[in-house]
C-alpha positions in Angstrom: 6.2 29.5 -132.0 3.7 29.6 -134.9 1.6 32.8 -135.0 -2.1 32.5 -134.5 -4.6 33.8 -137.0 -6.0 36.0 -134.3 -3.1 38.4 -134.8 -2.9 38.7 -131.1 -0.1 40.7 -129.6 0.1 38.0 -126.9 1.9 34.8 -128.2 -0.4 31.8 -127.9 0.2 28.7 -130.0 -2.6 27.7 -132.2 -4.5 24.6 -131.2 -4.0 21.5 -133.1 -7.1 22.0 -135.2 -10.6 23.4 -135.4 -12.9 22.8 -132.5 -14.9 20.8 -135.0 -12.0 18.7 -136.4 -12.2 14.9 -136.6 -14.6 12.4 -138.1 -18.3 12.6 -138.0 -18.9 10.6 -134.8 -16.0 12.1 -132.8 -17.0 15.6 -134.0 -20.6 15.2 -132.9 -19.9 13.7 -129.6 -17.2 16.3 -128.9 -19.7 19.0 -129.8 -22.2 17.5 -127.4 -19.7 17.4 -124.6 -18.6 21.0 -125.2 -22.2 22.2 -125.4 -23.0 20.4 -122.2 -20.0 21.9 -120.4 -20.9 25.3 -121.8 -24.4 25.1 -120.4 -23.0 23.9 -117.0 -20.6 26.8 -117.1 -23.2 29.5 -117.9 -25.8 28.1 -115.4 -23.4 27.6 -112.5 -21.7 30.9 -113.1 -25.0 32.8 -113.5 -26.5 31.0 -110.5 -23.5 31.9 -108.3 -23.6 35.4 -109.6 -27.3 35.8 -108.9 -26.8 34.6 -105.4 -23.9 37.0 -105.1 -26.2 39.9 -106.2 -28.6 38.9 -103.4 -25.7 38.9 -101.0 -24.6 42.3 -102.2 -28.0 43.7 -101.6 -28.1 42.3 -98.1 -24.6 43.8 -97.5 -25.7 47.1 -98.8 -28.8 47.2 -96.6 -26.8 46.1 -93.5 -23.9 48.5 -94.0 -26.3 51.3 -94.8 -28.0 50.7 -91.4 -24.9 50.1 -89.4 -22.4 52.6 -90.8 -22.6 56.4 -90.5 -23.2 58.4 -93.7 -19.6 59.5 -94.1 -18.2 55.9 -93.7 -20.9 54.5 -95.9 -19.9 57.1 -98.6 -16.2 56.2 -98.4 -17.1 52.5 -98.6 -18.6 53.2 -102.1 -15.4 55.0 -103.1 -13.3 52.1 -101.8 -15.4 49.7 -103.9 -14.7 51.8 -107.0 -11.0 51.7 -106.3 -11.2 47.9 -105.8 -13.0 47.5 -109.1 -10.3 49.4 -110.9 -7.4 47.8 -108.9 -8.8 44.3 -109.5 -7.9 44.7 -113.2 -4.9 46.9 -112.8 -3.2 44.4 -110.4 -2.7 41.9 -113.3 -2.9 44.4 -116.3 -4.3 42.0 -118.8 -2.5 38.9 -117.6 -5.9 37.2 -117.0 -6.8 37.0 -120.7 -3.3 35.9 -121.7 -3.4 33.2 -118.9 -6.9 31.9 -119.8 -5.8 31.4 -123.4 -2.6 29.7 -122.2 -4.4 27.5 -119.7 -6.9 26.6 -122.4 -4.1 25.3 -124.7 -1.4 22.8 -124.2 1.2 25.0 -122.4 2.8 24.0 -119.1 0.3 25.1 -116.4 3.0 25.5 -113.8 5.1 27.8 -116.0 2.1 29.9 -116.9 1.1 30.1 -113.3 4.5 31.4 -112.3 4.4 34.1 -115.0 1.0 35.1 -113.6 2.3 35.5 -110.1 5.3 37.5 -111.1 3.2 39.8 -113.3 0.7 40.3 -110.4 3.5 41.4 -108.0 4.9 43.9 -110.5 1.5 45.3 -111.5 0.2 45.5 -108.0 3.1 47.7 -106.9 2.6 49.8 -110.0 -1.1 50.2 -109.3 -0.5 51.4 -105.7 1.9 54.1 -107.1 -0.3 55.2 -110.0 -3.8 55.1 -108.4 -2.5 57.0 -105.4 -1.8 59.9 -107.7 -5.2 60.0 -109.4 -7.1 63.2 -108.7 -10.3 61.1 -108.4 -9.0 59.2 -105.4 -10.3 60.7 -102.2 -9.3 57.8 -99.9 -6.5 58.1 -97.2 -3.3 56.3 -98.3 -3.8 53.5 -95.8 -7.3 52.8 -97.1 -6.0 53.0 -100.7 -3.3 50.4 -100.0 -5.8 48.1 -98.3 -8.3 48.5 -101.1 -5.6 47.6 -103.7 -4.6 44.5 -101.6 -8.2 43.5 -101.5 -8.4 44.0 -105.3 -5.3 41.9 -106.0 -6.8 39.0 -104.1 -10.3 39.3 -105.6 -11.7 36.3 -107.5 -11.4 38.1 -110.8 -7.6 38.6 -110.3 -6.9 35.1 -108.9 -4.5 33.1 -111.1 -5.9 29.8 -109.7 -9.4 30.7 -110.8 -7.9 31.7 -114.2 -6.7 28.2 -114.6 -10.2 26.8 -113.8 -11.6 29.2 -116.4 -9.1 28.2 -119.0 -10.0 24.5 -118.4 -13.7 25.5 -118.7 -14.5 24.5 -115.1 -16.5 27.6 -114.2 -18.8 25.3 -112.1 -15.9 24.8 -109.7 -15.0 28.4 -109.8 -18.6 29.5 -109.1 -18.8 27.2 -106.0 -15.5 28.6 -104.6 -16.4 32.2 -105.3 -19.9 31.9 -103.8 -18.6 30.3 -100.7 -16.1 33.0 -100.2 -18.6 35.8 -100.8 -21.0 34.4 -98.3 -18.1 34.4 -95.7 -17.2 38.0 -96.7 -20.7 39.3 -96.4 -21.2 37.6 -93.0 -17.8 38.9 -91.8 -18.3 42.5 -92.9 -21.8 42.7 -91.4 -20.5 41.2 -88.2 -17.6 43.6 -88.1 -19.8 46.6 -88.9 -22.0 46.0 -85.9 -19.1 47.3 -83.7 -19.2 50.7 -85.5 -15.7 50.3 -87.0 -14.0 52.5 -89.6 -13.4 51.6 -93.3 -9.8 50.3 -92.7 -11.1 47.6 -90.4 -13.7 46.5 -92.9 -11.0 46.3 -95.6 -8.8 44.2 -93.4 -11.6 41.7 -92.8 -12.3 41.6 -96.5 -8.6 40.9 -97.3 -8.4 38.1 -94.7 -11.4 36.3 -96.3 -9.8 36.5 -99.7 -6.5 35.2 -98.5 -8.2 32.2 -96.8 -10.0 31.5 -100.1 -6.8 31.4 -102.1 -5.2 29.0 -99.5 -8.2 26.7 -99.8 -8.0 26.7 -103.6 -4.4 25.7 -103.6 -5.3 22.5 -101.8 -7.8 21.3 -104.4 -6.9 18.2 -106.4 -8.0 19.9 -109.7 -5.4 22.7 -109.1 -2.4 20.4 -108.5 -0.9 20.9 -112.0 -0.2 24.6 -111.0 2.1 23.4 -108.2 3.8 20.6 -109.9 7.6 20.4 -109.8 9.4 22.0 -112.7 13.1 22.3 -113.5 12.6 25.5 -115.5 13.6 28.7 -113.6 12.1 32.0 -114.4 14.7 34.6 -115.5 14.1 38.3 -115.3 14.4 38.7 -119.1 11.6 36.2 -119.5 9.4 37.9 -117.0 10.0 41.3 -118.6 9.2 39.9 -122.0 6.0 38.5 -120.7 5.1 41.8 -119.1 5.6 43.5 -122.5 3.5 40.9 -124.2 0.4 41.4 -122.0 0.7 45.2 -121.8 -1.5 45.9 -124.9 -4.3 43.9 -123.4 -3.7 45.4 -120.0 -4.2 49.0 -121.1 -7.6 48.3 -122.6 -8.6 46.1 -119.6 -7.6 48.7 -117.0 -9.4 51.5 -118.9 -12.7 49.5 -118.8 -13.3 49.5 -115.1 -11.9 53.0 -114.8 -14.5 54.1 -117.3 -17.3 52.2 -115.5 -16.4 53.6 -112.1 -15.6 57.1 -113.4 -19.2 58.3 -113.0 -19.2 57.4 -109.3 -15.8 58.9 -108.8 -16.9 62.1 -110.4 -19.8 62.3 -107.9 -17.4 61.5 -105.1 -15.2 64.5 -106.0 -17.8 67.0 -106.8 -20.7 65.9 -104.7 -21.7 65.7 -101.0 -22.0 62.5 -98.9 -25.7 62.5 -99.7 -25.2 62.5 -103.4 -22.5 59.9 -103.2 -24.6 57.5 -101.2 -27.6 58.2 -103.5 -25.7 57.5 -106.7 -23.5 54.8 -105.1 -26.5 52.8 -103.9 -28.2 53.1 -107.3 -25.1 52.2 -109.2 -24.2 49.2 -107.1 -27.8 47.8 -107.3 -27.9 48.3 -111.1 -24.4 46.7 -111.7 -25.4 43.7 -109.5 -28.2 43.0 -112.0 -25.7 42.4 -114.8 -24.6 39.1 -113.3 -26.0 37.1 -116.2 -24.2 39.2 -118.8 -20.9 38.6 -117.1 -21.5 34.9 -116.9 -22.3 34.6 -120.6 -19.2 36.6 -121.7 -16.8 34.8 -119.4 -18.1 31.4 -120.3 -17.6 32.0 -124.0 -14.1 33.5 -124.0 -12.1 30.3 -123.9 -14.3 28.7 -126.7 -14.0 31.9 -128.8 -10.2 31.9 -128.4 -9.9 28.2 -129.4 -12.1 28.8 -132.5 -10.0 31.8 -133.6 -6.7 30.0 -133.0 -8.1 27.0 -134.8 -8.8 29.0 -138.0 -12.5 28.1 -137.7 -14.3 31.1 -139.1 -17.8 29.6 -138.9 -17.2 28.6 -135.3 -16.1 32.0 -134.1 -18.9 33.7 -136.0 -21.5 31.4 -134.4 -20.0 31.9 -130.9 -20.1 35.7 -131.3 -23.6 35.7 -132.5 -24.8 33.3 -129.8 -23.1 35.4 -127.1 -24.7 38.6 -128.2 -28.1 37.0 -128.7 -28.0 35.5 -125.2 -26.9 38.9 -123.8 -29.8 40.7 -125.4 -32.3 37.9 -124.5 -31.2 38.0 -120.9 -30.4 41.6 -120.2 -33.2 43.4 -122.0 -36.0 41.8 -119.9 -33.9 42.4 -116.7 -33.5 46.0 -117.6 -37.2 46.4 -118.2 -38.2 44.8 -115.0 -35.4 46.8 -113.2 -36.8 50.1 -114.4 -40.4 49.1 -113.3 -39.1 48.1 -109.9 -36.5 50.8 -109.3 -38.6 53.2 -107.3 -40.2 50.5 -105.0 -36.8 48.9 -104.4 -35.2 52.3 -103.6 -38.0 53.1 -101.2 -37.5 49.7 -99.5 -33.7 50.3 -99.2 -34.3 53.7 -97.7 -36.7 52.3 -95.2 -34.6 49.4 -94.2 -31.4 51.4 -93.9 -33.2 54.3 -92.2 -31.6 56.7 -94.7 -34.5 58.6 -96.3 -32.2 60.2 -98.9 -31.7 56.8 -100.6 -35.3 56.9 -101.8 -34.1 59.3 -104.6 -31.9 56.5 -105.9 -34.9 55.0 -107.7 -35.0 57.7 -110.3 -31.3 57.3 -110.9 -31.7 53.6 -111.3 -34.3 54.0 -114.0 -31.8 56.1 -116.1 -28.9 53.7 -115.4 -30.7 50.7 -116.9 -30.1 51.4 -120.6 -26.5 51.9 -119.6 -26.4 48.5 -118.0 -27.6 46.9 -121.2 -25.0 48.8 -123.2 -22.3 47.8 -120.6 -23.1 44.1 -121.0 -23.1 44.3 -124.8 -19.9 46.3 -124.6 -18.3 43.6 -122.5 -19.1 41.0 -125.2 -17.6 43.3 -127.9 -14.6 44.1 -125.8 -13.7 40.4 -125.2 -14.3 39.8 -128.9 -11.7 42.5 -129.8 -9.3 41.1 -127.3 -9.7 37.6 -128.7 -8.8 38.9 -132.1 -5.8 40.8 -130.8 -7.4 44.2 -131.5 -6.2 45.7 -128.2 -5.0 49.0 -129.5 -8.4 49.6 -131.2 -10.0 48.8 -127.9 -7.9 51.4 -126.1 -9.0 54.0 -128.7 -12.6 53.1 -128.1 -12.2 53.5 -124.4 -10.6 56.9 -124.8 -13.5 58.1 -127.0 -15.8 56.9 -124.2 -13.9 58.9 -121.6 -14.1 62.0 -123.8 -17.8 61.6 -124.4 -18.5 61.1 -120.7 -16.5 64.3 -119.9 -18.2 66.4 -122.5 -21.6 65.1 -121.4 -20.8 65.9 -117.8 -20.2 69.5 -118.8 -23.2 69.8 -121.1 -25.7 68.5 -118.5 -24.5 70.8 -115.7 -28.0 72.1 -115.1 -29.2 68.7 -113.8 -28.6 67.2 -110.3 -25.3 65.4 -109.9 -26.6 61.9 -109.7 -28.8 62.3 -112.8 -25.9 63.9 -114.7 -23.7 60.9 -113.8 -26.3 58.4 -114.9 -26.8 60.1 -118.3 -23.1 60.6 -118.8 -22.3 56.9 -118.1 -24.9 55.8 -120.7 -23.7 58.2 -123.3 -20.1 57.1 -122.8 -21.1 53.4 -123.0 -22.9 54.1 -126.3 -19.8 55.9 -127.7 -17.5 53.0 -126.7 -19.8 50.4 -128.3 -20.1 52.4 -131.5 -16.3 52.5 -131.8 -15.8 48.8 -131.0 -18.4 47.8 -133.7 -16.8 50.2 -136.2 -13.3 48.6 -135.5 -14.8 45.1 -135.9 -16.3 46.2 -139.3 -13.0 47.7 -140.5 -11.2 44.4 -139.6 -14.0 42.4 -141.3 -14.9 40.7 -138.0 -18.4 42.0 -137.8 -20.0 38.9 -139.1 -22.3 37.3 -136.6 -23.0 40.6 -134.7 -26.8 41.1 -134.6 -26.6 44.9 -134.9 -30.3 45.4 -135.7 -31.5 43.5 -132.7 -29.1 45.4 -130.4 -30.2 48.7 -131.8 -33.9 47.9 -131.4 -33.5 46.7 -127.9 -31.5 49.8 -126.9 -34.1 52.1 -128.5 -36.9 50.4 -126.6 -35.0 50.7 -123.3 -34.2 54.4 -123.8 -37.8 55.2 -124.7 -39.1 53.3 -121.6 -36.6 55.0 -119.3 -37.5 58.4 -120.7 -41.2 57.7 -120.2 -40.8 56.6 -116.7 -38.5 59.5 -115.8 -40.8 62.2 -117.1 -44.3 60.6 -116.7 -43.8 57.7 -114.2 
């Protein structure tokens, strides 16, 4: 197997040539088709994600009104565990799989590796996350949360296949349909005053039904084609070792994102958990466009790197980060201006007056949201180049920064501390990732001045609204 120029620790044969290979006419028509599919991918994924954000808001309002304060608080904790477990249950297999599915490898064989990896890593996640000091869930709720996580769209090998084939339009339709069903089912179940475990069981059932429906689609038939090759334990173990470097960095990312909420869960009251949890969920939901842009460009970036096309990968990186700034900076500005009215509306609709204080927290979280989206783009860039160990170091620096900031800001209220600490940690992670890209001579195409200017403006606006708004 010929090594790729990406120096990736995960073996992935190079594509037959640059994404711009061929004669003048074939190249131009191919570029047009790719650009058209890219636009379709971004628009469909962003559209589906925006509708999902609306659904999450409706779910938050409904559960806040229907559930007691204690159950509502543990629901936020379960969502944090699900976010971590969604990545831990495949431990980096998703990026390896997308690159394999985007190439010429046997889809069926890759799919079988994905399933075997998920079984192993899901069992490991249950054992490891159960021992984390930040986990405050009962064991039964923890297991159900991780089963929900391993069946979430982000950890679904069938959807990885669609992503690798650049059919995010089909993926968006499937995921949106499932999420509508989940929101309806959870709201309907919550009307009976149930506990958290019942909600998680309903959530899990919806995910399983979605996966069964996916397996019947014509476009997914190659995943279930007959093959005479049998998986051997040695092959599976080798594949697990191959994806491990990616997995460490991927698992640390959601752990870092959710660590602020888990800190509040451990050290705070039900009131502070619901206040910060509501603010955090609403802010993260606003990042749907950023996720769509990054996910839609990963397969194209991998092909350009594997195809030795330096101009192509530089252009993809620059376009990705420009789009992220152009989309997320206005969203964060509008979000800061509307945070207090939205929080007051949520408090009124859920009949929980304490949630009105979430508006101030949301204002301080918005610069962190912008950093988080840029960070996602930088992270996937590091992963595409195979710089996974450097990404792990960047995440560890972020954890250290967050922990130090948490101690330094002890005079502030817990939700405000968590918001400031998360933003500080995101800035530290981004700084390290950009530094590693520079040392590896991969910083070309990154609009550092634009990113810095946008961040400075957002921080100044957030500070002004916090102190004088």
